[in-house]
N, C-alpha and C positions, 0 to 999 in steps of 0.2 A: 621652455617651449618658445619657438619663434614662428611668427606668421607675418607675411607681407601682404599689404593691401595696395594694389595699383589702381588708382583712380585716373581714368583717361579722358574725362570730359563727358560729353561733347562741349565745344564752345557754346557759350550763352545758355548753359543749363545750371547756373548757380555755383560754378566751381569756385569763384572768389569767396562766396559765403562759406562754403565747406572749408576752404583753406584757412580763412580767418578763424573759424570756430576751432579748427585743429591747432592753430597757433596759440589761441587763448588758453586752451588746455583745461577748460572747466568741464570735466567728464563725470558722468555718473553711470552706474550699471556696467562698468567695464571690468571684466574679470582678471585682466592682466595689464601690465604697464603698456601705455599707448604712446608712441613716439612719432613726432612729425619733424624730422630733421631738416628744416628749411626756414629761411627768413620770410619768404612769401609763398613760394611754390617751387616745383621742380622743373620748370620750363627749360632752364639751361641744360639740365640732364637730358631731357627729351630732344632738344635741338642738337646737342652734341651727338647723341646716338643716331639721330636721323642723318647727321653729317658724316657718319662713319667712325665716330670715336666712342667706344663703349666704356672708356676708363672711368668717367664720372659715375656712371651707373654701377660699375663694379666696385668702386671705392665706397659708395654709399651702402651697398648691400654687405660688403665685407665688414663695415663698421657697425652694422646693426646688432644690437644686443637682444636679450630676452624680451619677450612680449610682442606686441603688434607694432610694426613699422609701416607708416603710410607714406606712399610715394604718389604725389598728386600733381598733374599738369594736364590741362585741357589740350595742350599741343601734342600729346600722344595720339590724338585723333589723326594726325598727319603721318604717323610712323607706321611702317610696314610691320604688322604684328608677328609674322613668322620669324624673322631674325631676332626680334625682341624676345619672343618666347624662348628661343634657343639660347640667347645670352643669359636670360634670367635663370633658366634651368642649370646653366653652367656655373653661375655665381651663387645661386640660392637653391639649396637642396630641400628646403623646408616648405611648409604649406603656403599657398598663395591664393588670394581672391582678386580678380580683376573686375572692376565695376565701371559701367558707363551709363549715361543718361541720354535718351533719345527724346528730343522735343518735337511735338507735332510739326509737320513739314512747313506749313505756312508761317507759323510763329518762328520757327527756326530760321527760315529764309529772311523774314523781315527784321528780326532782331539782329541778325548778322549784318544786314544792309545798314541798319541804323548805327551799329557799332563801327563799321568801316567808314561811314561818313563822319562820325564823332571823332575818330582818331586820324582823320586826314588821309585815309588810304584810297579813297575814290571820290569822284565828283559826279559820276553818272547817276541815272535814276534807278529806281528799284527794278524796273523791267530789264534793264541792261544787266544788273546784278543777277537777276534770275537766270538769264541766259548764260552768264559766266559760271554760275553754280551748276547748271545742268551739264556743261562741258566738263567740269571737274568731278562730277558725280559724287559730291560730298554728302548729299542728302538722300542717296539711295541706300537706305539703312540695311535692308536685308542682305544686300551684296557686301557692304563694308563690314557690318557687325558679324556677318557670316564668316568673314576671314578671321576675326578675333576669336570666334567660337571654335573654328577649326584649329587655331594655334594654341588656345588655352583650354579647350574642352570644357568640362563641367565647372572649372574654376572661373569661367566668364559669366558675369551677371549683367543683364541689360534691364534697366528700369525706365519706365515712361516718365518723362518730365512733364507732368500734368498735375495740377494741384489736387484734383479729386483722387488721384492714384498714389500720391505721396503720403507717407506716414505723417499724420497731423497736418497735412497740407504743406509740409515744409521740407525742402530738399536736405537740409542739415540733419533733421531727425530721421529722414529716410536713409541717408547715407550711413548714419550711425547704426540704425537697425539692421540694414541689409549687408553692410560691409564689415562692421565691427562686431556686432553680436546682438541677439535679441534683448531688448530692454536697454541697450546702450544709448546714451544721450549726451549732448554737448550743450554748453551755454549758448544762449541766443546770439546770433551773429547780426551785425549791422548790415544794412543793404549797401554793399560796397561799390557796386558798379551799375548804377541805375541807368535806364534808358532816358535820355533827355526829351523834353517836349520839342515839338516841331520848331518853335521859335529859336530854341537853342541850337538845334541841328543846323538850321539855316545860318545862324551866326557863326558856328564853328566851321561850316563849309566856306564861308566868306573869309574867315581868318586864315584857313589853310590855303586859300587862293593866294594870299600874300606870303605866307610862311613857306610854301612850296611842298611838294610831295616826293622829294628825292628819296631813293631807296636807302641812301646813307644815313638819313635822319629818321628812319622808320621807328626805331625804339624810342627816340626822343619825342616824336609826334604822338606816339601811342600814350606815353606818360603824360604829355601836356594835355591831350584831348580828354583823357580820363579825369585828370585833376580839374580841368575847367568845367567839364560836364557835371562833376559832383559839386563843385562850388556853386553852380548855377541851377541846382536841382529844383529850386523853388521858383524859377523864372519860367513864365509861359503858361498857357492853358490848354494847348492842343496836344493831345496824346497821339503819337504816330500810329496811323492805321493804314493797312494795305487797301488799295482801291479794288473795285469789283472786277474790272477787266483782268488785272494781274492775278487776283485771287482765283478766278476761274482758270486761268492758264496754269497756275501752280497746282490746282486740284487735278487738272487733267494730266499734268506731267508726273505727279507722284501717286496717283490713285492705286496703281498696281503695287507699288512698293509699300504703301501704307497697309494694304490688305495682306501682303506677304509677310511684312514685319509683324503684324498682329498675329498672324497664324503661327509663325515659326517661334517667335520670342515671347509673346504675351498670352497666347491661347484664347484670346477674345478680342472683340473690336475696341480699340482705344484710339489709334492713329487715324483710322478710316473715318469715324464720326467727327473727329476733330477737324479733318480736312474739309468735310462737308460744311461744318459749322463756320469755318473760316470764310466761306463765300457769303454766307448769310450776314456775318459781322462786318463785311467789308464796306468801305465808303464808296459813294457813287463815283467820285472823281479823285485823281491823285492829289495829295497835299503838296502845295508849292513849297520849295525851299529857297525861293527868292527872298533874300534877307530884307530887302526894302519894303516888303509887305508887313513886316512885324516890328521894325525898329525905326525910330525917328532918324533923320539924316544926321543930327548932332551926335546921338549915341553911337551910331555906326561909324562916324568919322573918328570919334575917340577910340573905339575898339580897334579900328584898322590902323590908326596911328601907333597904338601900343604894339600891334602885331609887327609893323614895320620896324619898330625899335628893337624888338627881341629877335628879329629874323637873322641878323648876323651871328648871334650867339647860337641859335639852333643850327645854322649852316656850318659854323666853324668849330663848335664844341658840342656836338650832339651827345657824345658819351657822358659829359658832365651833366648836361641837362637831363638826360635819361636817368642817371643815377640819383640825382637830387630829387626829381619829381616822383620817381618810383618809390623812394623811401617816404616821401610826403604822402603818397597815396596809401601806403601800407599803414602809416601811423594815424592818418586821418587829417583832413584839412580843417582850417579854422572855421568859425561860425558861417555856415552856409547862408543863414538868414540875414546876417549882416552884409555879406557880399551881394546877395540878391537884392536887398533894399537899395544898395548903391547903384545897381545896374538896371533897375526897373525902368528902362527907358523905351521899351518897345511900345508901339502904338496899337492899342486894341481896336481903334477905329479905322486903321489903314485897310484898303481893299486890294 
């Protein structure tokens, strides 16, 4: 017997933790062999398909043996589900489950904003990012996930990414239960892609001002930003929080979609109350990402000098940088505590 599980994200819904748990392979309660044929994830396959090349997807499916094969890439979020469903049916005549996670709108928006700052994709503020996301319609869930349900029918499963709704409050346990089978579990995953504190986001933004944001170096920037953020996970005290004015704008923009997604996919209010709660939890004012507020001039001078030193490598050999740092991120970085101790130069008293 063969079964395919297609995990499509969303972005910032614990996909890295799910993929790490699948790589480690410490499964219990699984009735048949469980395979995850990837070094990290299947983003290259999703991007190839989105670019018009179905061959990598076809080759993976043709090579799948007996048991459950998991195909996981949050970048499937950006793929048109109709041609994907058609291709999978052509290459895969057996059973399939497609699973996605929907994060409450305000959390989804702000976590994506922080991620894009972290990896050097943008320099603008969260309000500008909100406007861009509205134009792209990425967080209009009822519309977008409705297309996935239309393409895959009852094989499509949408789960809410909210701790109170997840099995054991954990996305890995929830994925195993709802995608693999009742009672299936995997070994605990490390928190692989954490959100940095405000101080670190400010520093990373300043570093990428030096390193540049050219499209040619996007993969290298992503790998560098994620490695640096994880290495500095113990630095800073300020947790990123959306400000009230933006939270109110987000609530207004997505109120109808939250209600519709709750009605169509969950059958009860989940996203709607989360949207209301996001306004209550918001900060009164936006948090500053001006790096001079958090780090001493000496520490900042050292960090920027290091950035200027590695900038030629990032510009001229982005592929090498991306490959090396991506593997480092997968394997795990050295002692975060030791790195943090060396870089604890931010000024708690700066205003």
